[in-house]
C-alpha positions as CSV (number, residue, x, y, z in Angstrom):
1,M,-21.2,182.9,-55.4
2,D,-17.3,182.5,-56.5
3,P,-17.2,181.6,-60.5
4,V,-18.2,178.1,-61.5
5,R,-16.4,177.5,-64.7
6,T,-17.7,174.6,-66.8
7,S,-15.3,173.9,-70.7
8,I,-16.0,171.4,-73.5
9,L,-14.6,171.1,-76.9
10,I,-17.4,171.1,-79.5
11,G,-16.4,169.6,-83.1
12,A,-17.8,173.0,-84.9
13,R,-15.9,176.2,-86.2
14,R,-15.7,178.7,-83.7
15,E,-17.6,181.2,-86.0
16,Q,-20.6,178.5,-86.1
17,V,-20.8,178.0,-82.3
18,F,-20.9,181.7,-82.0
19,D,-23.5,182.4,-84.2
20,F,-25.8,179.8,-82.5
21,L,-24.9,181.6,-78.9
22,A,-25.5,185.1,-80.1
23,D,-28.8,183.9,-80.8
24,I,-30.6,183.8,-77.2
25,A,-33.6,182.3,-79.0
26,N,-31.4,179.4,-79.7
27,H,-30.7,179.0,-75.3
28,V,-33.6,177.5,-74.8
29,A,-32.4,174.2,-76.6
30,F,-29.9,173.4,-74.9
31,T,-30.8,174.8,-71.1
32,D,-34.3,173.9,-71.1
33,H,-33.4,170.9,-68.8
34,F,-33.3,173.5,-66.1
35,L,-34.5,177.0,-67.5
36,R,-38.3,177.0,-68.3
37,D,-40.9,179.2,-69.9
38,W,-38.6,181.1,-71.8
39,H,-39.9,185.0,-73.1
40,L,-37.7,187.2,-74.8
41,T,-37.3,190.6,-73.5
42,R,-36.8,192.1,-77.0
43,E,-37.9,191.6,-80.9
44,R,-34.5,191.4,-81.9
45,S,-32.8,188.2,-80.2
46,V,-29.4,188.1,-81.7
47,G,-26.4,190.1,-80.3
48,L,-26.0,193.3,-77.9
49,G,-29.2,193.8,-75.9
50,A,-31.1,190.5,-77.1
51,G,-32.4,189.3,-73.8
52,A,-34.6,186.7,-72.3
53,R,-36.6,186.1,-68.7
54,F,-37.3,182.8,-68.1
55,R,-37.9,180.1,-64.6
56,V,-35.2,178.4,-63.3
57,R,-36.2,174.9,-62.1
58,A,-34.2,174.5,-58.9
59,P,-34.8,172.5,-55.5
60,G,-36.1,174.8,-53.1
61,M,-36.5,177.7,-55.1
62,R,-39.3,179.6,-53.9
63,F,-38.8,182.5,-56.3
64,S,-37.9,181.1,-59.6
65,W,-37.7,184.2,-62.3
66,G,-34.6,185.3,-64.1
67,D,-33.6,187.4,-66.9
68,V,-30.4,187.9,-68.7
69,T,-29.6,190.6,-71.1
70,F,-26.7,190.2,-73.6
71,T,-24.1,193.1,-72.4
72,E,-21.0,192.3,-74.3
73,V,-21.0,190.7,-77.6
74,R,-17.2,190.6,-79.3
75,P,-17.4,188.3,-82.3
76,P,-16.3,185.4,-83.0
77,H,-14.9,184.7,-79.2
78,L,-17.0,186.3,-76.3
79,I,-20.4,186.8,-74.8
80,V,-21.5,188.5,-71.6
81,E,-24.7,188.2,-70.1
82,E,-25.8,190.0,-66.8
83,G,-29.0,189.3,-65.4
84,R,-31.3,188.9,-62.2
85,M,-32.8,186.5,-60.4
86,G,-34.7,185.5,-56.8
87,K,-37.2,187.3,-55.0
88,G,-37.6,190.9,-56.1
89,N,-34.8,190.1,-59.0
90,R,-32.4,190.6,-55.8
91,I,-29.4,188.3,-56.8
92,A,-27.4,189.7,-59.6
93,T,-26.1,187.5,-61.9
94,R,-23.4,187.1,-64.8
95,G,-22.2,184.6,-67.4
96,V,-19.3,184.7,-69.6
97,Y,-19.3,182.4,-73.0
98,E,-15.5,182.3,-74.1
99,L,-14.9,180.6,-77.6
100,V,-11.7,179.4,-78.2
101,E,-10.5,178.2,-81.8
102,G,-9.0,174.7,-81.1
103,P,-7.0,172.1,-83.4
104,G,-8.8,171.3,-86.7
105,A,-12.2,172.4,-86.8
106,T,-12.9,172.2,-83.2
107,T,-14.0,174.8,-80.8
108,R,-13.5,174.6,-76.7
109,V,-16.4,176.6,-75.1
110,T,-16.0,177.7,-71.5
111,F,-18.9,179.2,-69.3
112,T,-18.4,180.8,-66.3
113,F,-21.6,181.8,-64.2
114,Q,-21.1,184.0,-61.3
115,S,-23.7,185.2,-58.7
116,R,-24.1,188.1,-55.9
117,P,-26.8,187.3,-53.4
118,V,-27.4,190.5,-51.2
119,M,-29.3,188.5,-48.4
120,L,-28.1,186.2,-46.0
121,S,-30.8,183.6,-46.5
122,D,-29.3,183.6,-50.4
123,R,-25.7,183.2,-49.1
124,I,-26.6,180.1,-46.9
125,A,-29.3,178.7,-49.9
126,E,-25.7,178.9,-52.0
127,A,-23.8,177.5,-49.5
128,L,-26.1,174.3,-49.0
129,G,-25.4,173.0,-52.6
130,G,-26.5,175.8,-54.9
131,R,-22.9,175.7,-56.4
132,R,-22.8,172.0,-57.4
133,W,-26.3,172.1,-58.5
134,V,-25.1,175.3,-60.9
135,A,-22.0,173.3,-61.8
136,R,-24.1,169.9,-62.7
137,M,-26.9,172.3,-64.9
138,Q,-23.8,174.4,-66.7
139,R,-22.1,170.7,-67.6
140,R,-25.3,169.2,-68.8
141,A,-26.2,172.3,-70.7
142,L,-22.7,172.2,-72.5
143,W,-22.9,168.3,-73.3
144,R,-26.3,169.0,-74.9
145,L,-25.0,172.5,-77.0
146,R,-22.2,170.0,-78.1
147,D,-24.5,167.7,-78.8
148,L,-26.7,170.1,-81.0
149,M,-23.7,171.8,-82.6
150,E,-22.1,168.7,-84.0
151,A,-25.5,167.2,-85.3
152,M,-25.7,170.5,-86.9
153,H,-22.7,170.6,-88.7
154,A,-22.3,166.9,-88.9
155,P,-21.6,166.3,-92.5
156,E,-18.0,168.7,-92.2
157,H,-17.0,168.0,-88.8
158,R,-18.2,164.7,-87.7
159,G,-15.6,163.1,-85.3
160,A,-13.4,166.0,-84.8
161,A,-14.0,166.2,-81.5
162,Q,-13.7,162.5,-80.8
163,A,-10.8,162.2,-82.4
164,L,-9.0,165.0,-81.0
165,A,-10.3,164.0,-77.3
166,G,-9.3,160.2,-77.6
167,A,-5.8,161.7,-78.9
168,V,-5.5,163.9,-75.8
169,G,-6.3,161.8,-73.3
170,G,-8.8,158.9,-74.6
171,A,-11.8,160.2,-72.7
172,G,-14.1,160.2,-75.6
173,A,-16.2,162.6,-77.7
174,G,-16.2,166.5,-76.2
175,V,-16.3,165.0,-72.9
176,L,-16.0,167.3,-70.3
177,K,-12.8,168.1,-69.0
178,R,-13.3,170.2,-66.2
179,V,-15.7,172.0,-63.7
180,T,-13.8,174.7,-61.5
181,V,-15.3,175.9,-58.4
182,A,-13.3,179.0,-57.4
183,D,-11.9,178.2,-53.6
184,G,-14.3,175.3,-53.3
């Protein structure tokens, strides 16, 4: 699958968002709408080498187990996760969280997901709606991440993203500005 990129503005400082994302145990809080039955693969859930196994709840997915491991962690701006999913874990995946400091106390979080299916049947499944489904799930996950972070840091950041979004385009608080599906 070509990369699917999703981006959102969060009303919290970059270091706060990074610290939350660098603990893979926190990911269940904003991805449990499509990733279920989380199990940590290591005792330490923070930083390089932290990993988890989970079930992907996708339409028509027969082999739903997947896993990810943090392979690159560069505070406070980058987290890369590599994983596998599908039948026999034959589909390699890569997810990249990029955090850019925004104006005021805001952070632009961009998540890029890419998979590399091996079999023709896996490529066909992706072509028949898999990319759209991934984009929709990513968008919802980032909305939920925004809501969590802004609730956690409400007193010091309440309204920062809303004010900025209103000034930039009137689209509202932390509204997802774009979802990019390369070559599609």
